N, C-alpha and C positions, 0 to 999 in steps of 0.2 A: 839616515839616508832613506829617501823614498824611491822605490824601484817599480818600474813598469812590469807588466806580465812577462815580456821577452827578457828583460834583465833578470827577473826572478828565476826564470827557467835556467839562465846561464850560470846561476850559482846554486842550482838544485833547490831553490826556496829555503836555503840555509844561510842565515846571517853569518855564521862562523866561517863560511867560505869566502867572505869578502876580504880582500887584501889591502884595503885602503884606497884603491882606485875605483873608478866607475866601471861597472860591468858592461860588456857589449850589449847592444839592444836599443830599442826605441826609448827615448826619455818619456817620463810621465807627461801626458798632455791634459790640458783643461777640457772639461766637458760641462754640460749644463748642470750636472750634479756635483761638481767639484773636480778634482784631479783624478785621472785614471791610474791609481796606485794599487799595486798588487801586494807589495811587501814593504814593511817599514823596519829598519834596523838602526841601532844606535845606542846611546847611553843617556841616562838622566842623572844629573849631578845635583844633590841637595847640599847647601851649606847652612848649617845651623849656627845661629848667632846667640850669644848669651843674653839673658834678660838684663834689665837695668836695676840698679840698687845694690845695697851692701849684702843682701841675702844671697846673691849669685856669686858663687866661688868656683866658676868653671875653669878647668885647667886641662887642656889648652883652651884658649879663649874662643875658638871656633872648632867645629867638627864637620867633616865632609863625608858624605856617603855617595857611592856611585852604583847605579843599577844598570844592568844590561837590558835593553829593550828590543824585542822583536815581535812582529805581529803580521798575520796574514789577513787580507781582506775577506770579509764574509759577506756574500751577496744575499 
């Protein structure tokens, strides 16, 4: 989720305070340099697939890792 400065203030710039909804405040708006985003919160999911060939004996056949992501804009 990408949050504007006013939305970020409403969650005290802490992604853990997000409850699944969109916080009150102005939505991030486009500018000539991109979007005016103050805070980014979310998850990154990687799914690892096994290689091909008889040498690969992966069990289970896939593996998933999930990372929590949060970041403040640095001007």
